[in-house]
MMTF fields as JSON, N, C-alpha, C and O atoms, coordinates in Angstrom:
{
  "mmtfVersion": "1.0.0",
  "mmtfProducer": "UNKNOWN",
  "numBonds": 379,
  "numAtoms": 380,
  "numGroups": 95,
  "numChains": 1,
  "numModels": 1,
  "chainsPerModel": [1],
  "groupsPerChain": [95],
  "chainIdList": ["A"],
  "bondAtomList": [4, 2, 8, 6, 12, 10, 16, 14, 20, 18, 24, 22, 28, 26, 32, 30, 36, 34, 40, 38, 44, 42, 48, 46, 52, 50, 56, 54, 60, 58, 64, 62, 68, 66, 72, 70, 76, 74, 80, 78, 84, 82, 88, 86, 92, 90, 96, 94, 100, 98, 104, 102, 108, 106, 112, 110, 116, 114, 120, 118, 124, 122, 128, 126, 132, 130, 136, 134, 140, 138, 144, 142, 148, 146, 152, 150, 156, 154, 160, 158, 164, 162, 168, 166, 172, 170, 176, 174, 180, 178, 184, 182, 188, 186, 192, 190, 196, 194, 200, 198, 204, 202, 208, 206, 212, 210, 216, 214, 220, 218, 224, 222, 228, 226, 232, 230, 236, 234, 240, 238, 244, 242, 248, 246, 252, 250, 256, 254, 260, 258, 264, 262, 268, 266, 272, 270, 276, 274, 280, 278, 284, 282, 288, 286, 292, 290, 296, 294, 300, 298, 304, 302, 308, 306, 312, 310, 316, 314, 320, 318, 324, 322, 328, 326, 332, 330, 336, 334, 340, 338, 344, 342, 348, 346, 352, 350, 356, 354, 360, 358, 364, 362, 368, 366, 372, 370, 376, 374],
  "bondOrderList": [1, 1, 1, 1, 1, 1, 1, 1, 1, 1, 1, 1, 1, 1, 1, 1, 1, 1, 1, 1, 1, 1, 1, 1, 1, 1, 1, 1, 1, 1, 1, 1, 1, 1, 1, 1, 1, 1, 1, 1, 1, 1, 1, 1, 1, 1, 1, 1, 1, 1, 1, 1, 1, 1, 1, 1, 1, 1, 1, 1, 1, 1, 1, 1, 1, 1, 1, 1, 1, 1, 1, 1, 1, 1, 1, 1, 1, 1, 1, 1, 1, 1, 1, 1, 1, 1, 1, 1, 1, 1, 1, 1, 1, 1],
  "groupList": [{"groupName": "UNK", "atomNameList": ["N", "CA", "C", "O"], "elementList": ["N", "C", "C", "O"], "formalChargeList": [0, 0, 0, 0], "bondAtomList": [1, 0, 2, 1, 3, 2], "bondOrderList": [1, 1, 2], "singleLetterCode": "X", "chemCompType": "L-PEPTIDE LINKING"}],
  "groupTypeList": [0, 0, 0, 0, 0, 0, 0, 0, 0, 0, 0, 0, 0, 0, 0, 0, 0, 0, 0, 0, 0, 0, 0, 0, 0, 0, 0, 0, 0, 0, 0, 0, 0, 0, 0, 0, 0, 0, 0, 0, 0, 0, 0, 0, 0, 0, 0, 0, 0, 0, 0, 0, 0, 0, 0, 0, 0, 0, 0, 0, 0, 0, 0, 0, 0, 0, 0, 0, 0, 0, 0, 0, 0, 0, 0, 0, 0, 0, 0, 0, 0, 0, 0, 0, 0, 0, 0, 0, 0, 0, 0, 0, 0, 0, 0],
  "groupIdList": [1, 2, 3, 4, 5, 6, 7, 8, 9, 10, 11, 12, 13, 14, 15, 16, 17, 18, 19, 20, 21, 22, 23, 24, 25, 26, 27, 28, 29, 30, 31, 32, 33, 34, 35, 36, 37, 38, 39, 40, 41, 42, 43, 44, 45, 46, 47, 48, 49, 50, 51, 52, 53, 54, 55, 56, 57, 58, 59, 60, 61, 62, 63, 64, 65, 66, 67, 68, 69, 70, 71, 72, 73, 74, 75, 76, 77, 78, 79, 80, 81, 82, 83, 84, 85, 86, 87, 88, 89, 90, 91, 92, 93, 94, 95],
  "secStructList": [7, 3, 3, 3, 3, 6, 6, 3, 3, 3, 3, 3, 3, 3, 3, 1, 6, 6, 6, 2, 2, 2, 2, 2, 2, 2, 2, 2, 2, 2, 7, 7, 6, 6, 7, 7, 3, 3, 3, 3, 3, 3, 3, 3, 3, 3, 7, 2, 2, 2, 2, 2, 2, 2, 2, 2, 2, 2, 2, 2, 2, 2, 2, 6, 6, 7, 7, 7, 3, 3, 3, 7, 7, 7, 2, 2, 2, 2, 2, 2, 2, 2, 2, 6, 6, 7, 6, 6, 6, 6, 7, 3, 3, 7, 7],
  "xCoordList": [32.978, 32.63, 32.484, 32.112, 32.787, 32.598, 31.591, 31.714, 30.647, 29.935, 29.842, 29.948, 29.642, 29.491, 27.938, 27.063, 27.834, 26.448, 26.754, 27.223, 26.474, 26.856, 28.327, 29.201, 28.643, 29.924, 30.673, 31.747, 29.886, 30.394, 30.763, 30.02, 31.78, 32.127, 31.607, 31.93, 30.754, 30.29, 30.75, 30.571, 31.384, 32.106, 31.002, 30.114, 30.96, 29.934, 30.63, 31.542, 30.115, 30.623, 32.047, 32.325, 32.834, 34.058, 35.219, 35.476, 35.903, 37.25, 38.26, 38.533, 38.837, 39.81, 41.038, 41.12, 41.951, 43.101, 42.7, 43.404, 41.51, 41.119, 40.488, 40.522, 39.915, 39.21, 39.98, 39.669, 40.872, 41.523, 42.049, 41.789, 42.833, 43.487, 42.478, 42.73, 41.29, 40.302, 39.571, 39.25, 39.388, 38.835, 39.664, 39.202, 40.947, 41.891, 41.958, 42.216, 41.731, 41.649, 40.464, 40.51, 39.417, 38.085, 38.02, 37.392, 38.728, 38.892, 39.768, 39.496, 40.766, 41.634, 40.935, 41.102, 40.021, 39.278, 38.099, 37.728, 37.561, 36.318, 36.779, 35.965, 38.028, 38.383, 38.724, 39.767, 37.775, 37.915, 37.346, 36.707, 37.568, 37.056, 35.497, 34.88, 34.894, 33.47, 33.254, 32.227, 34.304, 34.15, 34.792, 35.944, 34.017, 34.478, 34.486, 35.123, 33.882, 33.758, 33.95, 33.447, 34.715, 34.839, 34.005, 34.399, 32.899, 31.819, 31.878, 31.674, 32.117, 32.19, 30.871, 30.848, 29.738, 28.556, 28.105, 27.646, 28.318, 27.859, 28.937, 28.765, 29.811, 30.966, 30.573, 30.112, 30.695, 30.185, 31.292, 30.97, 32.621, 33.639, 34.971, 35.134, 35.846, 37.179, 38.212, 37.967, 39.397, 40.598, 41.694, 41.355, 42.881, 43.828, 44.046, 44.669, 43.531, 43.62, 42.666, 42.952, 41.54, 40.737, 41.424, 41.247, 42.21, 42.935, 43.972, 44.155, 44.633, 45.576, 44.781, 45.295, 43.659, 42.991, 42.503, 42.72, 41.905, 41.669, 42.821, 42.638, 44.105, 45.109, 45.612, 46.087, 45.542, 45.976, 45.177, 45.644, 43.824, 42.821, 43.058, 43.003, 43.328, 43.427, 44.683, 44.568, 45.928, 47.124, 46.883, 47.351, 46.024, 45.855, 45.043, 45.235, 43.991, 43.239, 44.184, 44.075, 45.063, 45.941, 46.895, 47.145, 47.391, 48.316, 47.392, 47.957, 46.248, 45.446, 44.908, 44.172, 45.256, 44.826, 43.318, 42.64, 42.82, 41.371, 41.25, 42.107, 40.259, 40.006, 39.062, 37.983, 39.404, 38.621, 38.443, 39.39, 37.323, 37.164, 36.535, 36.061, 36.528, 36.067, 34.707, 34.536, 33.896, 32.598, 32.257, 32.593, 31.583, 31.002, 31.978, 31.646, 33.235, 34.081, 33.625, 33.304, 33.589, 33.167, 33.991, 35.192, 33.517, 34.027, 35.283, 36.247, 35.212, 36.544, 37.56, 38.69, 37.502, 38.345, 38.856, 40.078, 38.127, 38.66, 39.524, 40.455, 39.125, 40.135, 41.404, 42.478, 41.313, 42.68, 43.505, 44.729, 42.867, 43.605, 44.18, 45.288, 43.587, 44.147, 45.237, 46.257, 45.088, 46.272, 47.411, 48.512, 47.322, 48.454, 48.912, 49.754, 48.286, 48.592, 48.455, 49.267, 47.442, 47.062, 45.624, 45.147, 44.987, 43.491, 43.364, 42.318, 44.419, 44.36, 44.273, 43.684, 44.832, 44.858, 43.498, 43.168, 42.825, 41.583, 40.38, 39.392, 40.308, 39.316, 38.086, 38.135, 36.951, 35.842, 34.89, 34.74, 34.15, 33.093, 32.048, 31.939, 31.077, 29.939, 28.945, 28.721, 28.365, 27.26, 27.748, 27.092],
  "yCoordList": [-36.835, -36.774, -35.356, -34.521, -34.958, -33.651, -33.654, -34.491, -32.699, -32.574, -31.141, -30.262, -30.892, -29.589, -29.163, -29.825, -27.922, -27.329, -25.866, -25.054, -25.551, -24.341, -23.952, -24.758, -22.833, -22.403, -22.858, -22.405, -23.859, -24.381, -25.844, -26.646, -26.205, -27.579, -27.71, -27.003, -28.74, -29.079, -30.216, -31.285, -30.092, -31.175, -31.753, -31.016, -33.188, -33.862, -35.011, -35.711, -35.089, -36.174, -35.676, -34.504, -36.829, -36.471, -35.992, -36.55, -35.034, -34.484, -34.968, -34.135, -36.064, -36.446, -37.065, -37.125, -37.503, -38.389, -39.435, -39.804, -40.052, -41.22, -40.928, -41.774, -39.73, -39.32, -38.378, -38.329, -37.664, -36.57, -36.854, -36.097, -37.961, -38.214, -38.411, -38.012, -39.022, -39.238, -37.799, -37.404, -37.147, -35.747, -34.774, -34.034, -34.938, -34.156, -34.499, -33.653, -35.755, -36.147, -35.65, -35.227, -35.663, -35.21, -33.692, -33.2, -32.9, -31.584, -31.201, -30.198, -31.85, -31.652, -31.742, -30.979, -32.885, -33.161, -32.127, -31.827, -31.628, -30.668, -29.16, -28.313, -28.832, -27.498, -27.047, -27.366, -26.227, -25.76, -24.228, -23.767, -23.566, -22.256, -22.443, -23.454, -21.335, -21.389, -21.854, -21.631, -22.483, -22.891, -21.793, -21.394, -21.374, -20.095, -20.44, -19.681, -21.456, -21.605, -23.068, -23.923, -23.368, -24.725, -24.558, -23.816, -25.202, -25.158, -26.327, -27.473, -26.128, -27.014, -27.27, -27.849, -26.79, -26.887, -28.293, -28.527, -29.285, -30.545, -31.474, -32.692, -31.007, -31.705, -32.123, -31.244, -33.315, -33.71, -33.99, -34.07, -34.163, -34.259, -33.769, -33.947, -33.183, -32.688, -33.018, -33.19, -33.102, -33.019, -32.259, -31.573, -32.283, -31.305, -31.586, -30.796, -32.673, -32.923, -31.846, -31.381, -31.561, -30.637, -29.226, -28.607, -28.865, -27.528, -27.841, -26.987, -28.985, -29.201, -29.267, -28.779, -29.816, -30.04, -28.537, -28.201, -27.659, -26.487, -25.643, -24.961, -25.676, -25.025, -25.632, -24.882, -26.807, -27.346, -27.022, -26.792, -27.015, -26.591, -25.147, -24.839, -24.314, -22.844, -22.719, -22.001, -23.318, -23.539, -23.867, -23.218, -25.053, -25.602, -24.633, -24.459, -23.981, -22.876, -21.854, -21.489, -21.432, -20.432, -20.734, -19.962, -21.943, -22.567, -22.588, -22.494, -22.685, -22.778, -21.432, -21.301, -20.407, -18.984, -18.785, -17.962, -19.515, -19.399, -18.713, -18.828, -18.071, -17.515, -18.435, -18.696, -18.94, -19.919, -19.196, -18.609, -19.257, -18.968, -20.097, -21.039, -19.995, -21.019, -20.551, -19.36, -21.348, -21.108, -22.064, -23.242, -21.633, -22.601, -23.402, -24.539, -22.939, -23.655, -24.162, -23.331, -25.437, -25.855, -25.299, -25.124, -25.024, -24.421, -25.088, -24.454, -26.437, -27.198, -26.872, -26.808, -26.643, -26.428, -25.138, -24.99, -24.205, -22.858, -22.692, -21.89, -23.572, -23.646, -24.266, -23.853, -25.262, -25.809, -24.878, -24.834, -24.155, -23.189, -22.184, -21.735, -21.786, -20.77, -21.52, -20.91, -22.665, -23.447, -23.607, -23.583, -23.796, -23.789, -22.497, -22.466, -21.376, -20.059, -19.885, -19.222, -20.48, -20.326, -19.818, -19.912, -19.248, -18.896, -17.636, -17.4, -16.953, -15.715, -16.37, -15.802, -17.468, -18.01, -18.789, -19.153, -18.987, -19.796, -18.752, -19.24, -17.531, -16.686, -17.11, -17.196, -17.381, -17.912, -16.881, -16.007, -16.904, -16.03, -16.315, -17.498, -15.358, -15.768, -16.426, -15.928, -17.436, -18.146, -19.522, -20.334],
  "zCoordList": [-25.052, -26.159, -26.602, -25.778, -28.031, -28.317, -29.612, -30.506, -29.623, -30.706, -31.066, -30.211, -32.347, -32.887, -33.095, -33.652, -32.516, -32.778, -33.224, -32.426, -34.529, -35.049, -34.781, -35.1, -34.246, -34.083, -32.75, -32.352, -32.125, -30.78, -30.779, -31.344, -30.223, -29.778, -28.3, -27.345, -28.32, -26.825, -26.363, -26.948, -25.273, -24.403, -23.688, -23.26, -23.488, -22.609, -21.817, -22.257, -20.701, -19.981, -19.146, -18.893, -18.804, -17.969, -18.783, -19.85, -18.362, -19.055, -18.046, -17.181, -17.97, -17.125, -17.855, -19.082, -17.021, -17.636, -18.401, -19.341, -18.095, -18.774, -20.15, -21.043, -20.311, -21.508, -22.325, -23.515, -21.934, -22.62, -23.903, -24.838, -24.075, -25.372, -26.422, -27.559, -26.138, -27.216, -27.512, -28.633, -26.368, -26.638, -27.587, -28.455, -27.235, -28.083, -29.437, -30.293, -29.716, -31.149, -31.77, -32.925, -31.115, -31.498, -31.685, -32.623, -30.713, -31.058, -32.093, -32.753, -32.324, -33.612, -34.89, -35.841, -34.826, -36.132, -36.348, -37.483, -35.27, -35.367, -35.473, -35.842, -35.167, -35.153, -36.417, -36.987, -36.929, -38.333, -38.422, -37.475, -39.435, -39.756, -39.398, -39.734, -38.658, -38.28, -36.744, -36.103, -36.303, -34.879, -34.004, -34.177, -33.123, -32.267, -30.788, -30.059, -30.257, -28.803, -28.526, -29.254, -27.419, -26.808, -25.561, -24.661, -25.476, -24.517, -23.436, -23.838, -22.223, -21.202, -20.442, -19.355, -21.096, -20.298, -19.813, -18.695, -20.906, -20.608, -19.791, -19.776, -19.258, -18.606, -17.203, -16.474, -16.749, -15.516, -14.572, -13.387, -14.904, -13.986, -14.716, -15.923, -13.959, -14.519, -13.524, -12.33, -14.071, -13.316, -14.011, -14.975, -13.679, -14.316, -15.877, -16.587, -16.314, -17.708, -18.528, -19.632, -17.806, -18.441, -18.813, -19.862, -17.776, -18.056, -19.195, -20.062, -19.226, -20.261, -21.676, -22.682, -21.709, -23.021, -23.416, -24.58, -22.608, -22.983, -23.545, -24.553, -22.86, -23.302, -24.612, -25.465, -24.797, -26.135, -27.304, -28.42, -26.957, -27.883, -28.436, -29.627, -27.398, -27.69, -28.53, -29.523, -28.301, -29.06, -30.397, -31.332, -30.548, -31.841, -32.797, -34.001, -31.895, -32.66, -33.272, -34.443, -32.483, -32.797, -33.943, -34.869, -33.765, -35.06, -36.342, -37.432, -36.308, -37.505, -37.861, -38.838, -37.086, -37.429, -37.055, -37.669, -36.081, -35.666, -34.312, -33.437, -34.201, -32.76, -32.08, -32.61, -30.937, -30.098, -28.7, -28.177, -28.18, -26.818, -26.174, -26.808, -24.781, -23.829, -23.185, -22.922, -22.973, -22.383, -21.28, -21.403, -20.155, -19.095, -18.398, -18.063, -18.108, -17.481, -16.074, -15.224, -15.816, -14.429, -13.273, -13.481, -12.164, -11.022, -10.507, -10.078, -10.577, -10.183, -11.222, -10.737, -12.533, -13.6, -13.197, -13.202, -12.858, -12.643, -11.482, -11.418, -10.487, -9.254, -9.668, -9.231, -10.512, -10.872, -11.775, -11.653, -12.655, -13.262, -12.42, -12.715, -11.441, -10.477, -9.69, -9.369, -9.402, -8.601, -9.428, -8.879, -10.878, -11.65, -12.286, -13.183, -11.752, -12.31, -13.844, -14.489, -14.369, -15.669, -16.07, -17.201, -14.937, -15.073, -16.124, -16.729, -16.245, -17.182, -18.626, -19.545, -18.75, -20.161, -20.427, -21.556, -19.413, -19.572, -19.367, -18.819, -19.683, -19.544, -20.357, -21.584, -19.624, -20.403, -20.607, -19.753, -21.786, -22.091, -21.242, -20.922, -20.699, -20.057, -20.941, -22.044, -20.581, -21.461, -21.632, -22.284]
}
């Protein structure tokens, strides 16, 4: 699930192959001017779909002319990004 709090989109629960399609729909609906951060703080489980979701949200923001940053990436997601050699694309802001 994704909720909006101020300029943040807050992900909650699992971000896996089973949930990523619905999360992507939510992200596209919520991504609008004023949204600046996709925050993974509430994420309980990830697989490679989390990396794909983050990359797609960043691409969608760019297509819309928005600046979006990532925050609180789970350690497992960071390891997957390194494994797939995309960690430089997923540089998260501290906090």
